[in-house]
C-alpha positions in Angstrom: 36.7 -60.9 -33.3 37.1 -57.2 -34.0 35.9 -56.1 -37.4 37.8 -52.9 -37.3 40.3 -52.6 -40.1 43.3 -50.4 -40.1 43.5 -47.6 -42.5 45.6 -48.3 -45.6 48.9 -46.6 -45.5 49.3 -43.6 -47.7 51.7 -43.7 -50.6 54.7 -41.5 -50.0 54.6 -38.2 -51.9 57.8 -37.3 -53.8 58.3 -33.6 -54.4 60.5 -33.1 -57.4 62.3 -29.9 -58.0 61.4 -27.9 -61.1 63.7 -29.2 -63.8 63.6 -25.9 -65.7 64.8 -24.0 -62.6 67.5 -26.6 -61.8 68.7 -26.5 -65.4 69.0 -22.7 -65.5 70.8 -22.6 -62.1 73.3 -25.2 -63.3 73.8 -23.3 -66.5 74.3 -20.0 -64.6 76.9 -21.7 -62.5 78.9 -22.5 -65.6 78.4 -18.9 -66.7 79.7 -17.7 -63.3 82.9 -19.8 -63.9 83.2 -18.2 -67.3 83.1 -14.7 -65.9 85.5 -15.7 -63.1 88.0 -16.5 -65.9 87.5 -13.0 -67.3 88.1 -11.5 -63.9 91.2 -13.5 -63.5 92.4 -12.3 -67.0 91.8 -8.7 -65.9 93.8 -9.0 -62.7 96.5 -10.9 -64.5 97.0 -8.3 -67.1 96.7 -5.6 -64.5 99.6 -7.1 -62.5 102.0 -7.4 -65.5 101.1 -4.2 -67.4 103.1 -1.1 -66.9 101.6 1.3 -64.4 101.8 4.2 -66.8 100.0 2.5 -69.6 97.3 1.1 -67.4 96.7 4.4 -65.5 96.7 6.5 -68.7 94.0 4.3 -70.3 91.9 4.0 -67.1 91.9 7.7 -66.6 89.9 8.1 -69.8 86.9 6.3 -68.3 83.8 8.4 -67.6 83.0 7.0 -64.1 79.8 9.2 -63.5 78.4 8.2 -66.9 79.1 4.5 -66.2 77.5 4.9 -62.7 74.3 6.3 -64.3 74.2 3.4 -66.7 74.8 1.0 -63.9 71.8 2.5 -62.0 69.7 2.0 -65.1 70.5 -1.7 -65.3 69.9 -2.1 -61.6 66.5 -0.5 -62.0 65.7 -3.0 -64.7 66.3 -5.8 -62.2 63.8 -4.3 -59.9 61.1 -3.9 -62.6 61.9 -7.5 -63.6 61.2 -8.7 -60.1 57.8 -6.9 -60.1 57.1 -8.9 -63.3 58.0 -12.1 -61.5 55.6 -11.4 -58.7 52.8 -10.9 -61.3 53.8 -14.0 -63.1 53.6 -16.0 -59.9 50.0 -14.8 -59.5 49.4 -15.8 -63.1 48.6 -12.2 -64.1 50.0 -11.9 -67.6 48.6 -8.6 -68.7 47.3 -5.4 -67.2 43.6 -5.1 -66.4 43.4 -1.3 -66.2 45.0 1.9 -67.6 48.6 1.8 -68.8 49.2 4.7 -66.5 48.1 2.7 -63.5 51.2 0.7 -62.7 49.4 -1.1 -59.8 47.3 -2.9 -62.5 50.2 -3.9 -64.6 50.8 -7.6 -65.4 54.0 -9.5 -66.1 54.0 -8.3 -69.7 54.2 -4.6 -68.9 56.9 -5.0 -66.2 59.0 -7.2 -68.5 58.7 -4.7 -71.4 59.8 -1.9 -69.1 62.8 -4.1 -68.1 63.5 -4.6 -71.8 63.5 -0.9 -72.5 65.9 -0.2 -69.6 68.2 -3.0 -70.7 68.1 -1.6 -74.3 69.0 1.8 -72.9 72.0 0.3 -71.0 73.3 -1.3 -74.2 72.8 1.9 -76.2 74.7 3.9 -73.6 77.5 1.3 -73.5 77.9 1.6 -77.3 78.1 5.3 -76.9 80.8 4.9 -74.3 82.7 2.6 -76.6 82.6 5.3 -79.3 83.9 7.9 -76.8 86.8 5.6 -75.7 87.8 4.8 -79.3 87.8 8.6 -80.0 90.3 8.9 -77.1 92.5 6.1 -78.6 91.4 3.3 -76.4 90.7 0.4 -78.8 90.8 -3.4 -78.4 94.2 -3.4 -80.2 95.7 -0.3 -78.6 97.2 -2.0 -75.5 96.5 -4.7 -73.0 94.1 -2.5 -71.1 91.9 -1.9 -74.2 91.9 -5.6 -74.9 90.9 -6.6 -71.4 88.3 -3.8 -71.1 86.5 -4.6 -74.3 86.6 -8.4 -73.8 85.1 -8.3 -70.3 82.5 -5.6 -70.9 81.8 -6.9 -74.4 81.0 -10.4 -73.3 78.7 -9.0 -70.6 76.9 -6.9 -73.3 76.3 -10.0 -75.3 74.7 -11.6 -72.3 72.5 -8.6 -71.7 71.5 -8.7 -75.4 70.6 -12.4 -74.8 68.4 -11.3 -71.9 66.6 -8.8 -74.1 65.8 -11.5 -76.6 64.5 -13.6 -73.8 62.2 -10.8 -72.6 60.7 -10.5 -76.1 60.1 -14.2 -76.3 58.4 -14.3 -72.9 56.2 -11.3 -73.7 55.4 -12.7 -77.1 54.4 -16.1 -75.6 52.2 -14.4 -73.0 50.4 -12.4 -75.6 49.8 -15.4 -77.9 48.7 -17.9 -75.4 45.0 -18.1 -74.6 45.7 -19.1 -71.0 48.7 -18.0 -68.9 49.4 -21.0 -66.7 52.1 -22.3 -64.5 54.3 -23.4 -67.3 54.4 -20.0 -68.8 54.9 -18.5 -65.4 57.8 -20.8 -64.7 59.5 -19.8 -67.9 59.1 -16.1 -67.0 60.5 -16.7 -63.5 63.7 -18.5 -64.7 64.2 -15.7 -67.2 64.4 -13.4 -64.2 67.2 -15.6 -62.7 69.3 -14.9 -65.8 68.6 -11.2 -65.8 69.5 -10.8 -62.1 72.6 -12.8 -62.8 73.8 -10.4 -65.6 73.0 -7.4 -63.3 75.1 -8.8 -60.4 78.0 -9.5 -62.8 77.9 -6.0 -64.1 78.0 -4.6 -60.6 81.2 -6.6 -60.0 82.6 -5.4 -63.3 81.7 -1.8 -62.5 83.4 -2.0 -59.1 86.6 -3.6 -60.6 87.0 -1.6 -63.8 85.6 1.8 -62.8 86.2 2.1 -59.1 89.4 0.1 -58.5 90.8 1.0 -61.9 
């Protein structure tokens, strides 16, 4: 009789998706529907508003100024991605000179993204002040209402992203060991930031280019 025994079967391995990533993706999907409603509102008002009123208000927009501000926000998305790559390597902080960007960690790249995002918000507030000076207010006409509602809600989302950057950087500085949990939180924050950047590109094209 053979004494050979067959090898015990291996237990099946179940790979579960990161619940944090799944949660943020589901939430961003709901946010996408929210902005889709804002876009629908914009085009609805555009279709029923008088051509003279809409054109007169839209002509006040400073398209080159908005284009520069858009470029700033897009650049912040690039710097954020550099931070993601560092977080995935569990490199939280720089290990060299601040002037040597090659040695930067996630913290430095996220802080640069925060600064660029803060500049975007500041320039948008300046743009609002210029439009109000030209008589384009939220209560002036349908164009003013739609413009401030769509761009204003986006600005609120950008401000939320700035707060998230500060929380991620603060957590990275306070923790003794930057591990996979901290890295995962940093990565899902980038999902949100890329989302608000893409939404703004769509807003810029619709409001400033198609105007």
